[in-house]
Rosetta silent file (secondary structure, phi, psi, omega in degrees, C-alpha in Angstrom):
SEQUENCE: MKTPVGKRLFKAVILFLIGGALYLLIEAIWRAVTHAHPTHWAMLIVGGIAFLLIGAINEYFPWDLSIWVQCLIGGLLVTLVEFVSGLILNYQLRLDIWDYSGMPLNLMGQICLPLSVAWVGLSLLGILLDDFLRWQLFGDSRPCYNWSLKLRRQH
SCORE:     score description
SCORE:     0.000 S_00000001
   1 L     0.000  141.119  177.029   -0.064   -0.047   -0.044 S_00000001
   2 L   -80.157  151.517  175.968    1.319    3.434   -0.868 S_00000001
   3 L   -82.264  145.838  177.944    1.896    6.021    1.840 S_00000001
   4 L   -61.156  147.030  176.713   -0.308    9.107    1.688 S_00000001
   5 H   -47.295  -53.323 -176.646    1.242   12.214    0.091 S_00000001
   6 H   -48.569  -52.030 -177.372    0.770   14.216    3.222 S_00000001
   7 H   -67.370  -37.626  171.305    2.746   11.727    5.321 S_00000001
   8 H   -66.058  -42.268 -179.316    5.543   11.304    2.708 S_00000001
   9 H   -65.231  -45.177  174.936    5.767   15.181    2.487 S_00000001
  10 H   -61.889  -39.663  176.091    5.897   15.554    6.303 S_00000001
  11 H   -65.068  -37.525  179.848    8.686   12.920    6.457 S_00000001
  12 H   -70.577  -44.904 -177.886   10.622   14.746    3.736 S_00000001
  13 H   -59.820  -48.031 -177.992   10.336   18.097    5.533 S_00000001
  14 H   -63.885  -51.847  178.754   11.506   16.643    8.878 S_00000001
  15 H   -55.988  -45.782  178.877   14.491   14.853    7.126 S_00000001
  16 H   -64.010  -35.846  177.948   15.328   17.956    5.080 S_00000001
  17 H   -66.739  -52.707  172.895   15.366   20.135    8.207 S_00000001
  18 H   -60.695  -41.699 -178.469   17.546   17.771   10.180 S_00000001
  19 H   -68.591  -40.322 -176.010   19.946   17.155    7.373 S_00000001
  20 H   -70.153  -40.844 -178.614   20.136   20.968    6.505 S_00000001
  21 H   -66.293  -39.036  174.994   20.780   21.790   10.165 S_00000001
  22 H   -63.620  -46.751 -179.634   23.545   19.133   10.413 S_00000001
  23 H   -64.614  -36.533  174.345   25.159   20.271    7.165 S_00000001
  24 H   -59.151  -45.245  179.281   25.055   23.827    8.382 S_00000001
  25 H   -65.677  -45.434  172.011   26.756   22.712   11.578 S_00000001
  26 H   -51.553  -56.514  177.677   29.520   20.895    9.574 S_00000001
  27 H   -52.025  -45.604  178.206   30.059   23.906    7.497 S_00000001
  28 H   -54.957  -49.761 -172.874   30.208   26.075   10.646 S_00000001
  29 H   -63.577  -48.728  179.951   32.795   23.729   12.192 S_00000001
  30 H   -53.104  -51.405 -177.117   34.877   23.639    8.809 S_00000001
  31 H   -72.510  -26.810  174.138   34.949   27.339    8.584 S_00000001
  32 H   -56.941  -50.025 -178.853   35.845   27.748   12.311 S_00000001
  33 H   -61.139  -46.211 -172.837   38.866   25.440   11.676 S_00000001
  34 H   -94.324   14.061  170.497   39.922   27.090    8.528 S_00000001
  35 L    65.091   25.988 -177.528   39.351   30.650    9.709 S_00000001
  36 L   -83.163  164.809  177.651   36.933   31.341    6.811 S_00000001
  37 L   -63.917  158.370  177.300   34.026   33.824    7.024 S_00000001
  38 L   -54.199  150.304  176.291   30.784   32.641    8.742 S_00000001
  39 L   -66.617  167.563 -177.336   28.558   30.257    6.898 S_00000001
  40 L  -112.290  146.736 -176.741   25.568   31.372    5.038 S_00000001
  41 L   -58.718  -21.915 -175.422   21.899   30.294    5.781 S_00000001
  42 H   -67.131  -23.895 -178.571   21.582   28.964    2.197 S_00000001
  43 H   -60.150  -31.837  174.556   23.814   26.099    3.358 S_00000001
  44 H   -64.442  -35.258  177.838   20.811   24.795    5.275 S_00000001
  45 H   -70.497  -46.463 -173.485   18.898   24.310    1.933 S_00000001
  46 H   -59.342  -47.968 -179.650   21.937   22.868    0.187 S_00000001
  47 H   -54.343  -45.351 -179.524   22.316   20.411    3.205 S_00000001
  48 H   -65.605  -44.026  169.596   18.782   19.489    3.346 S_00000001
  49 H   -48.239  -52.953 -173.543   18.762   18.651   -0.400 S_00000001
  50 H   -66.255  -42.061  173.284   21.921   16.609   -0.117 S_00000001
  51 H   -61.743  -38.627  178.106   20.559   14.670    3.010 S_00000001
  52 H   -70.900  -32.823  177.133   17.292   13.806    1.269 S_00000001
  53 H   -66.160  -45.613  175.224   19.390   12.508   -1.769 S_00000001
  54 H   -60.143  -39.444  172.917   21.529   10.443    0.422 S_00000001
  55 H   -65.929  -21.010  175.337   18.550    8.990    2.149 S_00000001
  56 L   -83.642   -1.515 -178.472   16.931    8.093   -1.153 S_00000001
  57 H   -68.368  -38.814  177.333   19.828    5.867   -2.132 S_00000001
  58 H   -88.271    2.873  173.790   18.592    2.874   -0.235 S_00000001
  59 H   -89.738  -21.231 -173.403   15.010    3.809   -1.173 S_00000001
  60 H  -120.698  -15.557  175.100   15.789    3.312   -4.966 S_00000001
  61 L  -106.379  167.293  179.854   18.634    0.842   -4.880 S_00000001
  62 L   -61.839  139.099 -171.582   18.551   -2.673   -3.508 S_00000001
  63 L   -62.235  -19.976 -174.037   18.745   -2.937    0.325 S_00000001
  64 L   -99.994   16.137  172.972   21.686   -5.286    0.061 S_00000001
  65 E   -61.292  128.235  177.820   23.816   -2.873   -2.044 S_00000001
  66 E   -42.920  127.562  173.882   27.293   -2.663   -0.296 S_00000001
  67 H   -55.188  -25.209 -178.691   27.310    0.262    2.160 S_00000001
  68 H   -74.895  -30.363  179.675   30.596    1.263    0.622 S_00000001
  69 H   -83.672  -27.941  172.050   29.054    1.633   -2.779 S_00000001
  70 H   -63.293  -40.215  172.981   26.246    3.641   -1.145 S_00000001
  71 H   -60.944  -43.228  171.390   28.881    5.930    0.276 S_00000001
  72 H   -59.919  -40.831  177.274   30.378    6.459   -3.129 S_00000001
  73 H   -67.583  -41.079  177.484   27.048    7.298   -4.621 S_00000001
  74 H   -61.558  -46.550  177.331   26.356    9.570   -1.682 S_00000001
  75 H   -61.153  -40.980 -179.820   29.683   11.451   -2.134 S_00000001
  76 H   -63.148  -45.117 -177.721   28.899   11.856   -5.816 S_00000001
  77 H   -62.448  -47.533  177.404   25.410   13.184   -5.032 S_00000001
  78 H   -55.597  -47.583  177.893   26.656   15.582   -2.528 S_00000001
  79 H   -59.302  -38.963  176.503   29.353   16.941   -4.835 S_00000001
  80 H   -65.550  -42.778  179.941   26.806   17.276   -7.559 S_00000001
  81 H   -65.125  -41.791 -179.833   24.484   19.258   -5.262 S_00000001
  82 H   -61.998  -38.233  177.944   27.467   21.468   -4.181 S_00000001
  83 H   -58.262  -68.159  179.893   28.382   22.063   -7.834 S_00000001
  84 H   -57.648  -34.799  172.628   24.945   23.097   -8.949 S_00000001
  85 H   -68.198  -31.610  174.745   24.427   25.164   -5.767 S_00000001
  86 H   -69.948  -34.120  175.891   27.681   26.915   -6.360 S_00000001
  87 H   -64.326  -36.535  179.844   26.749   27.796   -9.885 S_00000001
  88 H   -72.997  -54.936 -163.485   23.524   29.173   -8.558 S_00000001
  89 H   -85.468  -41.091  178.043   24.499   30.880   -5.286 S_00000001
  90 H   -82.705  -37.244 -174.025   28.098   31.874   -6.295 S_00000001
  91 H   -91.472  -58.452 -175.355   27.913   32.504  -10.001 S_00000001
  92 H   -69.973  -52.692 -173.535   24.302   33.591  -10.666 S_00000001
  93 L   -82.794  -16.833 -177.720   23.491   35.231   -7.305 S_00000001
  94 L    58.299   42.477  175.072   27.137   36.423   -6.568 S_00000001
  95 L   -83.354  -18.232  178.906   26.827   35.448   -2.909 S_00000001
  96 L    40.933   62.120  179.488   30.452   34.128   -2.889 S_00000001
  97 L   -72.130  -49.824 -178.847   29.570   31.636   -0.127 S_00000001
  98 L  -147.557  154.958 -175.514   32.719   29.418   -0.965 S_00000001
  99 L  -149.452  112.143  178.181   35.568   29.431   -3.373 S_00000001
 100 L   -98.556   18.489 -173.968   37.728   26.187   -3.724 S_00000001
 101 L   -60.217  -21.248  179.731   39.951   27.741   -6.421 S_00000001
 102 L   -82.897  -13.783 -175.184   42.965   27.282   -4.153 S_00000001
 103 L   -88.320  149.981 -178.753   42.246   23.637   -3.611 S_00000001
 104 L   -69.016  150.742  172.583   43.779   20.976   -5.840 S_00000001
 105 L    51.948   52.861  176.249   41.691   19.336   -8.724 S_00000001
 106 E  -101.676  156.793  178.353   38.872   21.951   -8.383 S_00000001
 107 E  -117.296  107.492 -179.732   36.139   22.610  -11.043 S_00000001
 108 L    49.870   35.903  177.712   35.417   26.405  -11.377 S_00000001
 109 L    62.162    7.579 -179.204   36.201   26.736   -7.650 S_00000001
 110 L   -90.794  -39.591 -177.974   32.840   25.134   -6.773 S_00000001
 111 E  -135.398  162.766  172.363   33.895   21.546   -6.011 S_00000001
 112 E  -155.752  156.798 -175.479   37.332   19.809   -5.539 S_00000001
 113 H   -64.034  -43.199  178.323   38.487   16.227   -5.204 S_00000001
 114 H   -53.908  -47.025  178.658   39.722   16.449   -1.587 S_00000001
 115 H   -70.975  -31.625  176.074   36.336   17.625   -0.329 S_00000001
 116 H   -63.279  -42.721  174.973   34.488   15.185   -2.619 S_00000001
 117 H   -60.682  -41.536  173.568   36.453   12.365   -0.914 S_00000001
 118 H   -59.769  -44.350  177.300   35.405   13.816    2.497 S_00000001
 119 H   -52.915  -41.405  177.460   31.871   13.749    1.266 S_00000001
 120 H   -61.510  -41.809  177.947   32.110   10.008    0.583 S_00000001
 121 H   -66.701  -37.975 -177.944   33.168    9.420    4.122 S_00000001
 122 H   -73.281  -16.007  177.968   30.556   11.660    5.656 S_00000001
 123 H   -68.843  -27.900  174.662   27.924   10.072    3.418 S_00000001
 124 H   -58.796  -46.008 -176.566   28.293    6.893    5.751 S_00000001
 125 H   -67.628  -37.839  179.458   27.150    9.041    8.656 S_00000001
 126 H   -65.488  -46.522 -176.127   24.274   10.534    6.487 S_00000001
 127 H   -64.114  -53.018 -179.968   23.071    7.037    5.355 S_00000001
 128 H   -55.107  -45.956 -174.780   23.169    5.659    8.963 S_00000001
 129 H   -71.640  -38.223  179.145   21.446    8.654   10.431 S_00000001
 130 H   -63.646  -43.413 -177.340   18.728    8.806    7.739 S_00000001
 131 H   -70.013  -32.503  176.357   17.938    5.143    8.088 S_00000001
 132 H   -68.230  -43.111 -176.671   17.921    5.425   11.961 S_00000001
 133 H   -66.356  -39.988  170.447   15.606    8.466   11.857 S_00000001
 134 H   -58.386  -37.326 -177.378   13.205    6.689    9.349 S_00000001
 135 H   -76.257  -52.638 -173.175   13.163    3.704   11.594 S_00000001
 136 H   -79.681  -40.694 -178.079   12.754    5.489   14.999 S_00000001
 137 H   -82.748  -34.649 -159.027   10.505    8.622   13.874 S_00000001
 138 H  -126.426    8.572  176.224    8.481    7.158   11.180 S_00000001
 139 L    67.754   21.728  177.887    8.301    3.360   11.803 S_00000001
 140 L   -65.330  169.429  179.713   10.194    2.376    8.660 S_00000001
 141 L   -60.236  145.043  172.229   11.927   -1.030    8.482 S_00000001
 142 L   -63.990  132.578 -177.284   14.905   -1.547   10.843 S_00000001
 143 L   -61.543  142.280  177.758   18.100   -0.815    8.984 S_00000001
 144 L  -139.604  133.464 -174.659   20.110   -3.746    7.785 S_00000001
 145 L  -124.848  149.108  172.403   23.434   -3.259    5.931 S_00000001
 146 E   -94.583  106.468 -178.054   25.869   -5.116    3.631 S_00000001
 147 L   -93.630    0.872  174.719   29.283   -4.179    5.134 S_00000001
 148 L   -73.931  166.506  174.852   31.253   -6.300    2.689 S_00000001
 149 L   -87.379    0.352  178.234   33.131   -4.997   -0.224 S_00000001
 150 L   -76.205  146.941 -177.177   31.126   -7.207   -2.436 S_00000001
 151 L   -57.461  -51.523 -173.933   28.558   -5.170   -4.578 S_00000001
 152 E  -126.330  144.143  171.817   25.605   -7.251   -3.370 S_00000001
 153 L   -55.497  137.736  165.073   25.101   -9.566   -0.408 S_00000001
 154 L   -83.495  135.453 -175.028   25.208  -13.183   -1.303 S_00000001
 155 L   -96.418    0.000    0.000   22.101  -15.061   -0.360 S_00000001
């Protein structure tokens, strides 16, 4: 049976806000460590979108897909969100929220390989948190993971 639209929307809004707040916190800590200017409120939106996409990984891929493959997908999704957001926020709106021009292997100063690798690692936390929240707050299935390096769990 399909979940009613209102319930799915409520769940998405709650997860968006939690993910956005955590992303904003990560950004604030990063900027405090790197002595960069304060973070921008728009990062809440960027983070909420990224968290929803990370949570969607095991909604659309098989449950037994290796957690490490899920992390790679998550890192790619967050990097894509950062790139598109950077083009909109930094290029179109000229907010100058971030500039990775000085980082190695950057693309237009909006994304760079070192931070993309970091997002792969942080995606693990996002996946685990999303699944935990869905289980505890919304009564979804208890999370079960394939921790092996094999693409899919062998039955």
